N, C-alpha and C positions, 0 to 999 in steps of 0.2 A: 594532529585534529586542529579546527580553530576554535578559540575560545567561546564559552556557554555566553551570551548575552550577561552584561552586568548586574542589570536588575533581575534576571532569574536567580545568579549565583548569591546575589544579596539576600533573597527570601528563602535560601535554604541553609546560607552559612551559618554557621553554630550549630545545626543539628547534630552533624559530626557520628553519624553512625553509620557503621561497615554494614555490609549485605547480609552478613548474620545476624548480626545486631538488630539491625532492623525488620527483620523478616523473624526473625523469632520469638519465644516468649510469649504469655496468655495473653489475649487481648479479647474485646467484644467483639460480635460481630453481628453489626447492622444488616439490615436487607437478608438474613436468613432467618427461617422459620421450619417449624419439622415439615410444611409442607411446599415451602416457597425457598425460591431464590431470586431476589429483584437485582439486577444490574440495569445499567445505563449509558448511556452514548449521545453526542451531538453529531450533525451531519449536515452539511449542505442541503437543505431540502429546495432550496431558493439562493438566489444571487450567481457569480459567477463560477461556482465550482457545483451547480446542481445536477448537472451529468450525473453524480455519482452518487444521487439519492437511492440509486436502487439497491445498494449496499445494505445499508441499514434496512428495507425491506427483505432484502436476501437474509438478514442474519433472522429477523422475527421469523421468517418463515421457518426456516431451518428448526429453530427452537418449538413451533408449533408440531413439526413432525416428534422432535426429542420427547415433547410433553404427551406425547400418545403413544410411540411404541414403547416396548417393554425393553429395558439395557440389558446390560450382563448377569445384571441381579437378579432378572424378571421383574422389578419395578418399573414402573412409567416415569419418565422424566431423570432425573438424576439423583438415584440413590433415594427414589420416591418423593424427591421436590418436583415441581413443576418449575420451570423456568419462564419468568415474565421481565420482557427487556421495554424499557420505557429510553425514549431517544426522542431529543428536540432538536429544532432547527436553529441552526449558526449562523446561516446565510454567507460558510467560511467567512465570518469577521472575527476575529481574535478576542473582542470587547465582549461581545454575544456568548463565546465559548466559557469564557472565564463567569458571567453572570449565570449561564444554562448549568454549567459544571455546579458550582456554589449549589444551586438550586438541587440538584440530582443526590448530591452529598448530605446537605443540611436540612431539606427537604422533604424530600423524597426518600432519603435513608437507603441510597442502594448499597449492596455490596461491595460491586466494583464496577468503575466505568472498563466498557468493552468496546473494541472497535471504532473509537472515536475518530473522526476523517480530518487531514489537513495539517501538515506539516506545521505551520505558522500556528492556528488554532491550538493545537496540542501543545506547543512549547507555551504557549499563553498559558495553558491550564497545570502544565506539568510542576511548576514551583508549590501551588497549591496542594496539591493532590498529594505530592509526596511529603511536605511538611504535614499534612493531616493522615498521612499512611496510607491513603486509599490507593488500592491498584490501580493503575492506568493503563490497560493492559491491550495486546493485540490491535494496536493501533493502526489504522488505515494508511498510514504512510511508510513509504522507504528511507526517509532520513537516516543517515548514520549514526545518530546523535542516541537514538534508544537503543542501540547494541553498543557503543561506545561509552557511555557516560552514567556505565550504570550504579560507580560507585558513589556518583553525587546525587543520580537518582535512583533508586532501586527500587521503587515501586512504578517505574515506568517500563516497558518493554513492547517489542514492535512484533509484527508478524511475517508479513512479505521481503522478498530478498530488497537489499538496500541498493541506494542509487549511485553512493559511490562506486560498490562493486560492480553494479549493472553498466554505469558509464565506462568503468574498464574494461569490459567486454569490445565495446562501441571501439573504443581507443585501440586495443589489440588486433582488431579487425581491420581497422582503417591501415593499420601499420602494414599487415598481410597482406592486403586487399589493394590498397590505392595509396601506395608508398609515395610520399614526395607530391601528392596531389592536393591544391588548397582546399580549406576548410572554411565554412562559415557557422556559425552557432546562432541558433535564435534562442534565450532562454529567460525564465521567470525569474525577474530580479528581487529573488526572496532565497531566504535557507535551503526550499525545496530546490528550486533552479541552480543554485551555488553547489549544492550539493553534487549534483550530475556533474557538472562546469568542473569541479574541484577532481573528481574521478577520472574525466576524460582528459586532462590534462595531466593528471597522473600516470596514464597509461602510455599517453604520446612521451611524455618524459619532456621538461621546460623546454633545453633547447628546438625540438621538432616541434612544438607548440607554437613556442614565439616564431618560429620561422614560419608555420605554415598554415596557424589560424588566423587569417585573415580578416575576418570579420565576425565580431563577439558583440551582440546586440540584445540587449538587456529589454524587458518590458515589464509594467504592472499588472499583476493578475486583474484589477478593475479596467484595465485600458480597453476600450470598444473595440481597438483597431490595433494591427501588427503592419502596417501599410508601411511606416516610414521605415521601421527596422529592415522589412522585406524590398525597400530599394535600398539602401546601405548594402543588403546580403548581394542583392542582385550585382551591382556597382563592385562588387569586391571581387567577381569573377571566379568565386570557390564554384568549384564542380562537385565537393562533398558538400552537404546539408544537412545540419543535424537538430533536431527540434526537441529541446527539454521544457514541456509545458503542457500543462491540463488539457483536457481536451477542447475547450472550445475557441482558446487561441490556436492550437494545433490545426485543427480545421480551417482556420482562418488562413493559418501559415500556408496550407494547400492551395486554398481558394487563391488568395493573395499572389504567390508567387507564378500561378499560371496566368491570372491576366497581365502580371507584368511582364509577363515570356521570360521568366527566369527557369533554366531547363537545367537543375543538377544533373550531374551521371550517377548520383546515389544519393536517398534520404535514409536516415538515421531516426527514430523518435521513440520517447520513452515509453515505457510498458503500461505507467497509468494512461496512456491515452492512446493505447493501441489494440485496442478490442476492435472486432470484427466491425461491432455497432455503429463507431465513432469513425473507423477507416470508411467504410460505405457512405457515411454520409461526407465525407470531405469526396469519394469517387462522383458523387453528385454534383460539387461544387466545382471541383477540377477537371475532373474526369478519368477514367479506369489508366489510361495510358499513362497520366501524371502518376498518379498514387499508387500502381503497381509495381512490384521490385521494393518497396520502402522494407526497410531491416528494422526489429525490436528484440525484445526477450520476453520471455514468459516462462513461468514455473506453474501456470495453471492449464487445466484441461479446459478447451473451447467447445461449448455445446452447440454453438453455430457451425460448428468443420465436421462437414459430411463423411469425413476420413476418421472421425474419430465418435461416431454415430454408435459402433458397436462396441464401445470400452465402457465397463460396467460401472468405474466409475458416472461416465456422463449417462448411462441407461439410469442409476441410481436417484441421479439427480434430475431427469426427466420425470420419473414416477412421483418423488419427494413434491416438484414442482405442482403437476398436473391435480394432486391433492390437495395440496394446500396452499398453493399460490394459482389456481386454475387462470385468473385472470390477466397472470403477467406474461411477461415475453420470456419464454425460459431460455430464449438462443441468445439474451444479452447475458454476456460472459461476468458481468458485476454481479449477478446475482448469486453466481456459482463462486466467485469471492468471498461474499458472505456468507455462503453455506462453508468452504472450506475452513474459515476463520472462527464460527460458531461451533465447526466440528473441534477445530483445536482447543477453545473453552472446555468442553465438553470432555474432552481428554484430561485436560489439567483438573477440571473439579474432581472427575474419578481418583485421581492421585492426590488430592487434599485430603480423603477420609470422611467417615461419615458423619463427621462433627466440624464441616468446614470453618476454618478461620481465612481472613483474608491473608495472613502469612502462610497458612497450608496452601492456600490456591498458589501462591506466588513460589511456593515451592515447586509444588506441581509444575507451574510454567517452565521450572528452570531445570527439571528432571525428565525432560522429555527425549525422548527415542523411539520412535514409530512412523509411520506412514498416514498418510490422509487421503483417501481415496476422489478427492476434489484436486489433488493436485498431478501433477505429470508424473505417471509411471517411473519409480526409480526415483524421486524425489524424497529425501529423509528428512523429518522434522526432528531435529536435536539440540539439546541445549546444555547449558552445564552452569555452575555458579561463575563461570569466567568465559562464558561464552553464551551469550544475549539475541545470539541471530537465529531465530525459529528456521526460518529459511533462509537457504543461501544458496542452495543448486539453482540452476536455470539452462534455458535454451535458446539460443537463438533462433530466430522464424522471419522466414519472407512472405509479403503481404500478395497475392494477386487473385484477381475473378471471385473478388469479395470473401477470401478465405486466406488463413496463415498455413505456412507449411515449416516445417523443422529444417533447420540449417543445422546437420551436426549432432552431435551427442548433447547431453546434460553436460551442463559446466560448473565445476565448486566456484564459486565467486569470492568466497573468502574459504582457503584450503582450512581444514580442522587439525 
């Protein structure tokens, strides 16, 4: 695995605490009172990744439900404590993330950071939070760092399937179904995009990747256009097109590809840009024939898909949204992602005990062995001291006529 950024290592070097050492022992518990638990996060409510803003809203909406219902102990909230979720807009700017994370910890006195979004923003805040021994948990990013670097950063853990495992599925699918076809990749030029690129090339194999990836074009997330990259991709003659990008540039890639007359045989796009809401915007830009047939993966149920309307998890989600988020678009899958993440937090807090500490909460996250009704049926959330990938199962899916349909069974991205 690639080395951690030098600056990050420097900030945590010398701490030299093991996972058990870091998470054990007595400690004070900021953010927890007899009646409340205060947690926080940062999200891009504005800026280049603003389409992800519904995730924070979804988390907060789910906690409204948790605070009102009676749990397994017959108490409202979590063991009688109301969950208060406070989050700030960092604009997907790592410098803002650091400043606002410090504010949450030092001024607001949160118990934990939950759901923080964006690979680069999370990486920026990770050294500070681990040095302060503040949980940075269930982060909204599938970067492999969160599961692989737990010895260096034991207070950070992800939630969703990781990008390397996801991209490996695309590579395997290409080898099985489009063997020998020329490949073009559009990727976000940061740790997020490079994680996907690494997984794809690993699955294809070095010799195959070197021979068949004929265009590999990076772009900056703040760039207003991907036109120059798409022109190079068209010129390459690649018939397999892969998009490793956040929603806005993904939508631009479809529209620009159509405008340039680039007509690949197959398009793959990463899961974090693959909600039906985003793809239908791409349809409006490029036309249904161009977008239909795109492949991605998911581990999450889809409230916009009529084929899943009778699923109990989808029905429960829509009941909660109708009561606690009536003005929100319940068909936006990102709200359900927020629900799934928040439900995992709740599960871990029950395991943390009647007098939760930051350490006992982390221990709860590292002893999960259950399901989550907002994830696909059959997906298991399971962790251990040496397995920090909470969700590792996923399923290929194909987009057509405004909705996704499954392609094959659930796949274990990281065999346990």
